[in-house]
PAZA-965812 format. One record per residue (C-alpha): residue in three letters; x negated, y, z. Coordinates in steps of 0.001 Angstrom, whole numbers, padded with zeros to 6 digits, always signed. Last residue first. Example, Ala and Ser with C-alpha at 12.3 -4.5 7.8 and 13.67 -1.06 7.14 Angstrom:
2
ser-013670-001060+007140
ala-012300-004500+007800
END
This chain:
285
unk+008428+010884-016927
unk+010931+008246-017693
unk+014970+009495-017802
unk+017445+006913-016217
unk+019818+006161-018456
unk+018338+003291-020181
unk+017456+002007-016492
unk+021025+001707-015645
unk+022348-000142-018739
unk+019902-002429-018524
unk+020856-002909-014732
unk+024527-003591-016158
unk+023573-006040-018938
unk+021538-008034-016204
unk+024129-007848-013625
unk+026953-008780-016426
unk+024757-011821-017482
unk+024712-013312-013880
unk+028407-013034-013570
unk+029507-014526-016591
unk+026787-017313-016256
unk+028365-017767-013116
unk+032064-017782-014147
unk+031587-020080-017346
unk+029501-022410-015079
unk+032943-023057-013164
unk+033325-022463-009562
unk+034053-025001-006817
unk+030436-025385-005254
unk+027809-022755-005744
unk+024167-022562-004831
unk+022342-019252-006787
unk+018797-017838-006103
unk+018336-014475-007760
unk+014951-013129-008460
unk+013920-009654-008605
unk+010268-008575-009888
unk+011713-008953-013834
unk+015069-010363-013335
unk+014555-013828-012387
unk+017558-016460-012206
unk+017573-019347-010060
unk+019261-022832-009806
unk+021978-024783-007896
unk+025221-026167-009420
unk+028240-027788-008109
unk+031486-029055-009582
unk+033669-030064-007255
unk+034676-033937-005847
unk+036779-033351-002654
unk+035062-033880+000361
unk+036571-036528+003132
unk+032769-038194+002765
unk+030512-036936+000045
unk+031593-036573-003202
unk+029400-035430-006273
unk+029792-033315-009037
unk+027318-031817-011563
unk+026477-028561-013143
unk+022862-027554-014079
unk+023564-028505-017496
unk+026275-025960-017834
unk+024143-023167-016824
unk+021352-024273-019764
unk+024825-024340-021976
unk+025865-020656-020945
unk+022568-019556-022008
unk+019760-017482-020052
unk+016739-016772-022337
unk+016868-013140-021405
unk+017693-013631-017378
unk+014625-016094-016955
unk+015512-019194-015604
unk+014212-020560-012347
unk+014679-024216-011600
unk+015746-025713-008212
unk+015688-029736-008112
unk+014492-030072-011273
unk+011445-027820-010961
unk+010673-029608-007402
unk+010677-032916-008506
unk+008820-032656-011905
unk+005484-034121-010727
unk+007459-036842-008888
unk+009048-037989-011531
unk+013095-037445-011259
unk+015237-040638-010471
unk+014977-041930-006804
unk+014811-038567-005506
unk+017372-037190-007876
unk+020504-039360-005962
unk+021849-039027-008594
unk+021000-039863-012003
unk+018732-037665-014272
unk+019497-036785-017523
unk+022659-035112-016847
unk+020801-032783-014520
unk+019163-031101-017372
unk+016357-028738-015236
unk+012815-029461-015970
unk+013463-031846-019056
unk+015270-029427-020827
unk+012323-027428-021717
unk+013666-025197-024409
unk+015670-023132-021590
unk+012349-022323-020576
unk+011054-023081-016996
unk+010163-020959-013596
unk+009678-023705-010854
unk+005771-023542-010481
unk+006237-019857-010290
unk+008172-019365-007598
unk+005067-019311-004737
unk+003617-016618-006701
unk+006709-013807-005766
unk+009534-012699-007404
unk+011222-010393-004899
unk+014742-011461-003026
unk+018304-012051-003738
unk+020560-014796-002303
unk+024081-015922-003482
unk+025592-018630-001872
unk+029188-019253-003299
unk+031380-021643-001804
unk+034290-024043-001746
unk+034373-026496+001041
unk+037851-025188+002130
unk+039718-025915+005301
unk+039214-022532+006429
unk+038233-019781+004199
unk+037936-019985+000144
unk+034416-019027+000752
unk+031653-016176-000347
unk+028531-015984+001061
unk+025733-013248+000689
unk+022379-012580+001292
unk+019634-009899+000973
unk+016153-010710+001128
unk+012625-010041+003082
unk+010897-012733+004152
unk+007249-013442+006099
unk+006473-009957+007893
unk+010128-009291+008413
unk+013258-008559+006501
unk+016794-009384+006361
unk+019774-007943+004845
unk+022683-009837+005651
unk+026269-010617+003964
unk+028849-012931+005553
unk+032383-013719+004479
unk+033116-012220+001129
unk+036546-013721+000032
unk+036910-016589-002739
unk+040823-017170-003868
unk+040193-016004-007458
unk+036495-015657-008334
unk+034358-013138-006759
unk+033400-009767-008637
unk+030058-007827-009450
unk+027854-010388-008357
unk+025193-008669-006247
unk+022095-007717-007913
unk+022616-004315-007706
unk+022110-004500-004057
unk+018516-005408-003887
unk+016314-002599-003728
unk+018308-001131-001870
unk+021501-001405-000233
unk+024585+000045-002037
unk+025775-003453-002933
unk+025392-004587+000340
unk+027115-001570+001992
unk+030065-002264-000364
unk+030282-005979+000784
unk+030341-004961+004262
unk+026850-005614+005993
unk+025157-008073+008884
unk+021649-006399+009683
unk+018157-007873+010317
unk+015521-006017+009578
unk+012098-005855+011168
unk+009069-003764+010435
unk+005563-005809+010622
unk+004787-004974+007182
unk+005171-001138+008004
unk+003106-001926+011302
unk+000179-003215+009044
unk+000289-000370+006912
unk+000011+002287+009673
unk-002928-000057+011325
unk-004777-000017+007929
unk-004672+003877+007714
unk-005551+004114+011171
unk-008599+002040+010820
unk-009439+003659+007551
unk-009270+007048+009317
unk-005922+009058+008878
unk-005681+012751+007979
unk-002408+014471+009406
unk-004297+015717+012349
unk-001984+015826+015548
unk-004455+015022+017970
unk-008462+015221+016664
unk-009798+012063+015026
unk-012518+010517+017456
unk-014852+008100+015244
unk-013611+009090+011804
unk-013840+012849+012899
unk-017490+012645+014338
unk-018288+011014+010760
unk-016892+013462+008865
unk-013356+012956+006939
unk-013043+013355+003315
unk-008911+012938+002776
unk-009068+016847+001902
unk-005294+018098+002362
unk-006474+021903+001608
unk-009153+022069+004174
unk-011007+019386+006209
unk-012199+020562+009739
unk-015856+021162+010564
unk-017098+019445+013199
unk-019934+017446+011657
unk-021000+019819+009236
unk-020753+022453+011957
unk-023475+020551+013589
unk-022876+019848+017408
unk-024324+022713+020057
unk-027672+022348+020966
unk-028901+024980+017694
unk-025871+027326+018807
unk-027421+027626+022579
unk-030745+028643+021282
unk-029564+031005+018433
unk-028565+033926+020720
unk-031233+034104+023754
unk-034061+033347+020692
unk-032873+036277+018347
unk-033239+038833+021704
unk-036656+037412+022069
unk-037767+037470+018460
unk-036347+040916+018388
unk-038177+041989+021347
unk-041637+041024+019872
unk-040866+042844+016617
unk-040435+046124+018728
unk-043498+045664+020823
unk-045567+045304+017599
unk-044037+048318+015982
unk-044592+050211+019038
unk-048624+049505+019071
unk-048292+050331+015312
unk-046690+053819+016072
unk-049495+054545+018683
unk-052194+054857+015942
unk-055033+052375+016711
unk-058146+053664+017453
unk-061346+054046+015238
unk-064693+052860+016282
unk-067287+054530+014411
unk-069381+052129+012520
unk-073160+051748+013002
unk-075233+049618+010621
unk-077845+051799+009384
unk-078413+053205+012853
unk-078439+049802+014571
unk-080974+048346+011974
unk-083443+051823+012305
unk-083017+051412+016133
unk-084289+047502+015753
unk-087073+048549+013751
unk-089001+050271+016966
unk-089769+054209+016970
unk-093646+054700+017163
unk-093958+055463+013386
unk-091601+058237+013799
unk-094324+059997+016099
unk-097203+059426+013769
unk-095011+061253+011084
unk-094011+064275+013224
unk-097571+064453+014573
unk-098838+064708+010575
unk-096066+066631+009911
unk-097050+069750+012312
unk-094964+070308+015593
END
């Protein structure tokens, strides 16, 4: 074949075949290891799903995790349903525990020695009784409405003489009865003839009837101004006194008949000196 015929033969070929020849790319086979890699990845995903799906369906670890090292923080799940034996209380449980503590009832009859050892009031009992008086009834009482230690001393059958001693915590209901020894109109019974209901102004009656002195201000003169005598029926006219003394957050309320102001003042001051001595000896940290 000469060159003329070869050229004529080439000219008869359709253009699309030229284009296919130019754009032709040989097909390459993927290597076997690539297919195996894809298969391995699929298997890993399948096994991971088997182990992870059940865990995702369980409650969150944050909700069920138990507090450590005495942490007071509770999760919402624990607060709603604390586990048995857990030392941590929810707010509701804590309020319930405090309420139950306030509802504790104590009603005990004691000997004088037991009363003097009873906390927190025992240290405010009289250190000694006047001649002829013996302890008759000593009681420690507590409920949600009252908390006190009381004592009664008498001279026995046939005598009307007695000493009533009641120790409790100071509270806001007593504030209106607290007076300075300088305000004699609040407590000096010599200013008001008996019966007090007829002679004491209405706005002063509560404080005059039973005033409360601060122990660091108390004087023998103030105690003497609380003394009065009154005879009723077959009763013998004896000296009577009634008032309270505040020792910080403790109040001692006394009602006496047949004892002198000197004895009563002496006992109240001895308690103050005794408690001051104890507090001085106790180290503070």
